[in-house]
C-alpha positions as CSV (number, residue, x, y, z in Angstrom):
1,M,-6.2,-38.3,20.5
2,D,-7.7,-40.7,17.2
3,T,-9.0,-39.2,14.4
4,P,-12.9,-41.0,15.3
5,S,-12.8,-38.7,18.3
6,T,-11.7,-36.1,16.7
7,V,-14.9,-36.6,14.1
8,C,-17.5,-36.8,16.9
9,I,-15.7,-33.5,18.9
10,G,-16.0,-31.8,15.3
11,F,-20.2,-32.7,14.8
12,G,-20.4,-32.5,18.5
13,I,-19.3,-29.1,18.2
14,L,-21.0,-27.9,15.1
15,I,-24.3,-29.5,16.6
16,I,-24.2,-27.4,19.5
17,V,-23.4,-24.4,16.9
18,G,-26.8,-25.4,14.8
19,R,-28.4,-25.6,18.1
20,A,-27.9,-23.2,20.9
21,P,-29.5,-20.5,18.4
22,L,-32.9,-22.0,18.3
23,M,-33.0,-21.8,22.2
24,F,-32.7,-18.5,22.2
25,A,-34.3,-17.1,19.8
26,P,-35.8,-19.6,17.8
27,Y,-38.0,-18.0,15.1
28,A,-35.2,-15.6,13.9
29,T,-32.9,-18.5,13.8
30,L,-35.1,-20.1,11.4
31,R,-35.2,-16.3,9.2
32,F,-31.5,-16.7,9.1
33,Y,-31.5,-20.0,7.8
34,R,-33.7,-19.4,5.4
35,R,-32.3,-16.3,3.8
36,H,-28.8,-17.5,4.1
37,F,-28.5,-21.0,3.8
38,F,-32.2,-21.6,1.4
39,S,-32.8,-19.0,-0.4
40,T,-30.9,-19.6,-4.1
41,D,-29.4,-22.9,-4.8
42,A,-25.9,-21.4,-4.9
43,Q,-26.6,-21.5,-1.0
44,F,-28.2,-24.3,-0.9
45,R,-25.2,-26.2,-3.2
46,W,-22.8,-24.9,0.3
47,V,-24.7,-26.9,2.5
48,G,-24.0,-29.4,0.2
49,L,-20.0,-29.4,-0.2
50,I,-19.8,-29.0,3.3
51,A,-21.8,-32.0,3.8
52,I,-19.1,-33.8,1.4
53,M,-16.5,-32.9,3.5
54,F,-18.1,-34.3,6.2
55,A,-18.5,-37.8,4.5
56,I,-15.1,-37.7,3.3
57,A,-13.9,-36.9,7.3
58,I,-16.4,-39.8,8.2
59,L,-14.1,-41.9,5.3
60,Y,-11.2,-41.0,6.6
61,A,-11.7,-41.8,10.3
62,S,-13.2,-44.9,9.8
63,L,-9.7,-46.3,7.8
64,H,-8.1,-45.7,10.9
65,A,-11.1,-47.0,13.9
66,P,-10.0,-50.7,15.0
67,I,-13.4,-51.2,16.4
68,M,-16.3,-49.4,14.2
69,G,-14.6,-48.8,11.4
70,D,-17.3,-50.6,9.2
71,L,-19.9,-48.9,10.5
72,L,-18.6,-45.8,9.9
73,Q,-17.8,-46.5,6.5
74,V,-21.4,-47.6,6.0
75,F,-22.4,-44.4,7.9
76,A,-19.4,-42.1,5.7
77,C,-20.7,-44.0,2.1
78,V,-24.7,-42.9,3.5
79,A,-23.6,-39.6,4.5
80,A,-21.6,-39.0,1.5
81,L,-25.1,-40.3,-0.8
82,A,-27.0,-37.6,0.8
83,A,-24.6,-35.1,0.3
84,L,-24.3,-35.2,-3.6
85,L,-27.4,-35.0,-4.3
86,V,-28.2,-32.4,-2.5
87,F,-25.2,-30.8,-4.1
88,G,-26.8,-32.8,-7.7
89,F,-29.8,-31.1,-7.3
90,P,-30.5,-28.4,-5.6
91,S,-33.9,-26.9,-6.3
92,L,-35.5,-30.5,-5.0
93,F,-33.7,-30.4,-1.9
94,Q,-33.8,-26.9,-1.1
95,R,-38.3,-27.2,-1.7
96,F,-38.2,-30.0,0.7
97,S,-36.4,-27.5,3.7
98,L,-38.1,-24.4,2.9
99,N,-41.2,-26.4,3.2
100,I,-40.1,-28.3,6.6
101,L,-39.2,-24.2,8.3
102,D,-41.8,-23.1,6.8
103,Y,-44.0,-25.5,8.5
104,F,-41.8,-25.0,11.8
105,N,-42.9,-20.9,11.2
106,R,-46.6,-21.4,11.2
107,S,-47.3,-24.2,13.1
108,V,-44.9,-25.2,16.2
109,H,-45.2,-24.2,19.2
110,Y,-42.4,-21.6,20.4
111,G,-41.3,-23.4,22.8
112,L,-41.3,-26.8,21.3
113,A,-38.2,-25.0,18.9
114,R,-36.7,-23.9,21.7
115,T,-36.7,-27.6,23.6
116,H,-35.6,-29.1,20.2
117,G,-33.1,-26.6,20.4
118,F,-31.9,-27.6,24.0
119,L,-32.6,-31.3,23.1
120,G,-29.6,-31.0,19.9
121,V,-27.5,-29.1,22.4
122,I,-27.7,-31.8,25.2
123,V,-26.3,-34.4,21.7
124,G,-23.9,-32.5,21.3
125,V,-22.6,-32.1,23.9
126,A,-22.5,-35.6,24.6
127,L,-20.9,-36.2,21.2
128,V,-18.4,-33.8,22.6
129,Y,-17.3,-36.4,25.8
130,V,-17.9,-38.9,23.7
131,G,-14.8,-38.0,21.4
132,F,-12.6,-36.9,24.8
133,Y,-13.5,-39.8,27.4
134,A,-15.1,-42.1,26.3
135,I,-13.3,-43.3,22.7
């Protein structure tokens, strides 16, 4: 199994794990995200650090991909820049993320949040499928 397929499988599993709870308990999941990921600057820096690690994994995968190496390299550079901004300025992006969560809690219908989780799981399954069979 080559490196791009491993990265696709890893992202697919991460998306499935992150979005599947939205299908079953969307508002409890949003409260969990708020409490454990967005409540302090230090917790939000961990989110940026995890994003940096995935950007490094994509950059490593781009070095070993003969066909889509340039596209993966551009995506990895953009992801690394975004993750470094989140890691460097957590309070700015934390307020932005909390506003999005507040909007979802107040204005989004229960069924729409479940649909968002379902579509996220479909994207995750598609990435796992691409990682196993297409690449």
